[in-house]
N, C-alpha and C positions, 0 to 999 in steps of 0.2 A: 550277718551284722548283729552285734549285741544290742540289747534293748536300750541302753543309755545313749549309745551312738545313734541309733535310729531315731530316737526322740530329739536328740540335739539337732541333727540334719533337718528334720521335719519342722522343728520350731523355728530355726533360722531361715529356712525356705519361706516359711509362711510370713515371718516378720518382713522379709524383703518384698514379697508380694503385696504386703499391707502398706508399703511405702517407706519403710525404714531405709535410710541412706547412710547413716553413721551409727556406729555402735562403740561402746567403750567397755573395757574390761581391766580388772586388776587380777594378777596371776594367782593360781591356786590349784589344788590337786582335785577337790570334789567337783569343781566347776569345769574340768578338763574337756569333757565331751562337747559342751557348748562353746568353749574357747576355741577348740579345733574346728568346729563347724563354722564359726565366725571367721577364723583365718582362711579356711577354704573359700568362703564366700568372697573375701577380699581378694584372693588370688583370681578368681573368676571375674572380677570387676563388678560385683553385685553390690557392694557397700565399701565404706571406708572404715577401717578398724583403728581405734585409738587405745594404746596400751599404756597404762600407769602403774607404778608400783605401790601407790598409796590409794586405799580405797575411798577416802574422803576426797582427794584430789580427783579421782576418776568420777565420783558422783557429781561434783560441782562442774567438771569439765562436760559432762553429759547434760547438766542443767544448762550451761552456756550454749551448747550445740542446739538445745531444743528451745531455749528461749529466743534465740536469734532467728532460728529457721521456722518455728511454728509447728515443727513435726515431732512426733514421738521418738525418743532417743533410748535405746536400752543401755543399761549398765549392769554388768555381770560381776559377781563376787563369788568366792569360795564360802564355806560355811563358818560359823562361829563368830568370833568378835569382829570379822571383816564386815559382816551384815550391819552390825551396830554402827560402823563408820559412816554408813550411808544416811543416817537418820537426819542429820543437819540439812543435807540437800533435799531430802524427802519433804521435810517441814518447809523448806523455802518454796519448793515446787507446789505444795499443798496451798500455801497462802497466797502465791503468785499466779497460780493457775497455769503451771507449766507441765506439758505432757512428758513426764518421765516414767520409763518402764523399767522397774527394778527387778532384776533376775538374780535371786539368791539361791545358790546351790546349797543342798542340805543332805544330811544323813537320812536313810530310809527310816520308817517308823520303828523297826525292830532295834534301832541302835540308839533311839532317843530315850532320855531318862534312865540311862544305864551307866552313866559315867564315860561313855565313849569319847574318844579324843575329839576335840574341835567341834562339840555339840552343844548347842543351846536350843531353847525354844524359840524358833524363828518364825513360825506360823503366826500371823497377826502381829509381828514385832512392831510394826509402825502405828498400831492402833487407828484412830480416827483420821490420821494424816493422809490416808490413801483412798482414792475413789472406789477401789476394788481390791481385795486380797484373796489369793486362792493358794492353798496348799495342794499342788498338783500331784495327781496319783502316780505312784512309782511305775515307770515302764516295765512291762512284762514281755516275755518271750512267746506270747500267744496273742489271739485276738487282734492281729495286726490291722485289718481294716477298720475295726471299731476304735482302736486307739488312735490311727491316723486321723479319724473324724474327730475325735476328743481333742487331740493335740492341735490340730489346725483350727478348730472352732475356738479354742480358748485363747490361742494367739491373736486371732482376729478380734475376739471380743476385748482382750487386753488393749489392743491399739485403739479401737473404737471408743473404748471408755476413757482412756488416757487422753484422747484428742478432743473429748467433749462434743463430738459431732452431733449426737442425739440429745444429750443433756444440757448442752451450753456451758458446761462446767468442767473445763479441762484440768488435769492434774495428774498426780503420781499414781501408779498401779503396781502392785507386787505380785509376782508369780514365784512362789517358793518351790524349788525344783528338787524334789527327792530322788537321788540317783543311787543306784546300787552298782557295785563293782561286777564286771570290769568297767573301768572308766575311759580306758584308751581303746581306740578301734582296733578291730580284729580283721579288717579288710582294707582294700585299696579302691574301693568302688568310687568312680566319679559321679555316678548318678544314683538317684534313689530307686529302688525296686518299684515296680508297677504298683504294689499294694500300698506304698507310701506316697504316691504321687499326689499333687495338688490339683486345682481346677485347671482346665485347659487354658492355653495361651497366657500362662503366668498370672491369671486373675486370682484375687484373694478369695479364701473360703467363704467369708462372708463380707459383703461390702455394705456400708452404711450410706443412706441417703440423707443428706442435711435436712434438718427440721425446717418447715416453712419459715420464711422470714417473719420477724416479729413486727406486726403492723403497729408501729408506735405513731401516736398523733403529736402534733406540735404542742409544745408546753405553753401555757398562758403564764407569762412572767410579768410580775409587777414592775412598775417603772424603775424602782430602785432595787435591782437584783445583781447580786455578785455571783459569779460562777467560780467554784473551787475545784480544780482538777488535780486528783491524786493519782498514785500509781494504779494502773490497771489497763485493760484492752482498749486500744483506741476506738474500737467499734462502739463502746458505750456513748461516745461523744461524737458520733458521726454527723450531728447537726451543727457542729461548730465550723466556721469558716472565717475567712478574713473580713467578711461583711457583718459578722455578728456584732450586734450594737452594745450589748452589755459588756462591762469589764470582766476580765478573766484573770484569775490567779492560779497558775498551773506549775505543778512540780516537774522537774527536768525529765523524769521517767514516765510522765503520764501519757505521752503520746499527743498531747496538746500544747506542749510547751511553747511552740512558735506562736500561739494565739494569746499567750498570757503576757501580762504587764511585766516588765522588768522590775525586779526587786518588790513584787507585791507584798511579800511578807514584811518587808520593812514598813510599808504603809499601814498594815494591820498592827504592827507593833508600836506605832506612834499613837499613844493613847489620846493626846490632845486633838490631833488631826482627825483621828477616826471618830471621835465624839461627835463631830459635826458632819461627818461624811459616812455615818454608818449605814449599811444596806438594810432594807426592810426584810428582804428575802435572800437566802443562799441557796443556790443549787449545787450540790456536791455530786461530782462525777468521779468514780473511782474510790480510791482509798487514801486519803491524805495521812502521811506519816511523818512529815518533817518538822512541822512548825507549832510551837506553843501558841503563838498569836492566832493561827487558824483554829485550833481547838477552843481558845477562849471566846472567839467570835461565835463559833457553833454552839457553845454553852450558853450564850447570852439569851435569856428568856425572851427578850424584846425582838429577836430575829427569828423568823420563821425559816425552817430547814427543810429542804426536800433532797432526797438521795436518788441517784441514778446508778445502777449496777448491772453489767452485762452477764454477771453469773448469779446463781440462785441466793448466795449470801450477800450481804451489803455491809458496808463500813458504816458504823454509828457509834464511835467510841464514847461520845459524850451523851448518847441516847436522847438525841434531840429531834430526829427525823419524824416529820408528821406525815410524809408520804414517800413511797418508794417506787420506782419504776425501772424498766429494763434498759431502754435505750433512749437517748436523747436525740430525736430525729429533727429537731428544729424548734423554734419558738415563734410565738406571735405575741402581740401586745406592743406597747409603746414604751421605749426606754426614756427615762428622764435625761434628755440630751445635756442639760447643764451639769447635772450630777456626773454623768459618764465622763464629760470633758474634764471635770475636776479631778477624777481619778487619773486619767490619762496624762494630764498636765502634771499631777503630783508624781507620777512615776517618772517623767522626764526629769523633773527637778532632783528627785532622789538619785537618779542614775547619773547626773552630772555631779552631784555632791559626792557620791561614793567614788567615782572616777578620779576626782580631784584629791580625795584622801588616799587612794591607792597609789596614784602616780606621784604623790609628794614624797613618797620614801623611795631612796635610791636602791634599796634591797629588794630582792624578789620574795615577798612574803607569801604565805600559803593562800591568803585571801586574793591577792594579786594573781597568783598562779592559776587559781581556778577560773578567774575572768579571762585571763590572757590565753589559757590553753583552749577554751572554747573559741575564742575569737581567731585563733591561729589554724584551727582544723580545716583541712581541705573540704571542699563540698563532696558529699556522698560518704563522708567518713562515719565511723561507729565510735561512739564514746561510752565506755562502762565505767560508772562512778562508784567508788567504794562508799560504804556506809560510814557513819561518824562525821567528822568535819567536812571532808570534801564535797559531799552531796549537798550539804547545807550551804557552803560557800557558793557553789554553783547556783544553787536556787536563789540566794540573795543578791548575788553581785554579777552574774554573767549576762550577757544579752542573748536572749532566746534566739535559736536558729531553727529554720524550717528544713535546712538541708543537711542536718546531721541527725543520725539515729542515736538516742540516748537509752541505755539500759542501766538498771541498778537492781540489786537484790534487796527489794524493800518489802518482801512478804513477811519475813521475820526480822529484817534489819540487821542481821548478823554480819561481822566482818570476816567470818571464816569462808574459804573457798573462793574468794574474789579473783585471785590470780587465775585460778582454773576456769571459773565463769568467763572471765575475759578471753582466755585462750580459746575456749570453745566457741564463743560468739564470733571471734575473729576468724576462726577457720571456716565458717559458713557465710561470713559477710563478704560481699563482693566490692571490696574497696579496702583502703587503709583503715586500721583500727587503732584505737587508743584507750588507755585506761588511767584513771586518776584515783589514787588511793593512798591512805596515810601509811606511815612506816610499820606500825603494828599490824595493820591489815595485810601489808606485803609479807612480813615476817611470819604471820600466821599461816600463809599457804605457800611457803618456799618450795615444796616439792611440785607445786603447779608449774614451775619453771623447768621441771625435767620433762623433756619432749621424748616421745617413743622413737626407737631407732628406726630409721628409714622413713619416718612419717613427715608429712608436709610441715614446714615451720611457718607459724602465723606471722603475718605482717602486723605485728602489735608492738606499739610503744607504750610502756608502762611508766607513768610520770608519779614519782613519790616524793610528796613533801615530808621531809625527815625532821621532826622536832624532837627526836630521841625519846619517844614514849607516847603516852596516852594524852595528847595535847587537848582533846575536847573537854577533858574534865576541868581544865584551867578556866573553861568559859562556863562551867556549870556550878552548882552549889559546892562541890568539893574543893573548888579553887579559891574559896573565900579564905580570907586571911586567918580566921579562927580555926581553920583545919590545916594550917601551914606545916605544924609539927610532923604530920604523918602524910602529907599530900605525896611527897617524892616517892615514898615507900610503896604505898598501896594504890595510888592513882596515876601519878606521873610515870612510873615504871620504866625508867630509863633503860635502853638496851646496849648503848655503847658500841654498836657495831658499825663498821664501814659498809654501807649497803651497795656501793659500787663494787667492792671487792666480793661481797657476798653473791651479788648477781653475775659477776664474771666466773666465779667458781662453779656456778651452775650452767655455764655455757652461753650465757647472754652478753651481748655487747652492752657496756654501760659506761655512763659519764656523769659528771656532776656539773650542774649549771648554777651559777651564782648571781647572775644579773638578767634583767629583763631582755637585753638586747641578744643574749645567747640563746633564748628559749626557742624562738622560731627555727634556727638552724638546727637544733638538736631534734626538734619534732620532725623535720623534713628528711632525716637520714633513713627512715624505715625501720622495720623490726624483723626479728625479735630484739628488742632493746629496752633497757631501763634507764631512765633519766632521773637523777636524784637532786633534790633542791633542799638545802639545809635551811631550817626556820627555828623559832624559839617559842616554846609553849607560852611563856608569860607575855611575851611581846604580841603574840597572836591574839591572846585573850584581851589584852588592852586595846589592840586594833579593832576587835569586834565591838567593843564598847565605843570607841571612837567612831566607827562607821554608823552605828545606831544614833549617836549624838549628831553626826553630820546629816543624817537623814531627817532627823527631828528638826534641825535647824532650818534645812532647805524647805520643809513643809510650813514652818512658821513664816518663813520669808515670802 
């Protein structure tokens, strides 16, 4: 057995022993030993292998698998620019705390810095975005027992570090695998030789015991306290429940959305109402990323801000936190009952006002689509929301649900890789899965629709509001009339494509929905499927303004 083959088989064996159930690869030559070892493990029923032709798609697929399962997922690439295509997913995993294991095949040291084909400086390529990076020593045809200990211990350490079992800080890990030729196996051995065996009974080489639980004490909250929940692990807010007396404004991907007020951000954006209902204290759980009104409240010097974060870093974009703690285990103190009731009443009035405005249009707008998709999902469904307008529409307009799991790539809030993230999450979710994303987000990751030959097809329905370009800009400063001359060219970016035909060309069932009455039926058909809804950028921007006005009028009333 040549050294590269021995290393690859030991590495994959130890990853499986450490709990890996899914792995992703993009094809290549330098990575061949590990790719073949993964394929062999799949044939033996030890893991599921997902193959993608595009490294960026592969990495976001692994991200989705890891995000939905909570388990480390390896993604394997060959050397050179292939490794650079993983960087966006590594950054998202870093900021979101997702256990991603990046396996980058590389040339051995003697071929580096020589102009050798497909060779770049890969060691440390991802900088501070990984929890740990190791340039693995080149496998040799000697010292087998010592190498076996080395290979197995580093695989175990990579999984433990990525999962955050000891640190409380899960995230990506890079193992840079320098491999010499021969790269293809020179034997047909089904089992590893004795010298390369692992622990007895399939045990991992090194097992980590979870750190003792954090002994959090109940927070003493002032009477007028508002809780703001941003993207982050649900464990950070384990003290929230249905009986929690203070008002909560929660982002859809916070894990606490069901405890939040509907349209809370619309309350915060209504300046006149907020002036008389402003909280004295804000408890921030996780990382708020969606709303300017939230940031404006946190920056208000008259408001005391406290932050809770389950990981060593914490979110404090406006640098206002006076205290930080790890877990919100519960609260004591007396809420101002009249003040709390005014927040809840206001949320109900705003909800009724925006429903009336959305239902007043006969067409299926993107804003109404966000509300209606959430309402139509079956219990137990998974919803992956794309960044840009869809996640904000869900945040402002949808009725929060406790029986739906919501995920979003809010670590860096990019639109890249969203289709692949949704496919990965759908493949490990036990139930139907749905995704809501804009047309540019959809087009940005079309290769995510290409499924591996013979692999399980996800029960995923991707809903795409198609406004023929970057519609969110029409709602921001670039959409102002003073910039109209250049808006279409550099912000609106119309694509002019028939997205139903595009999806069908990549093997997915697809249809176009034009009215609210057609939506529920389209969502009930099952996946893999794409549902396209045509919308208008300028009309959506005007509707967003109208909805804010309707909310403000309801609060005045």
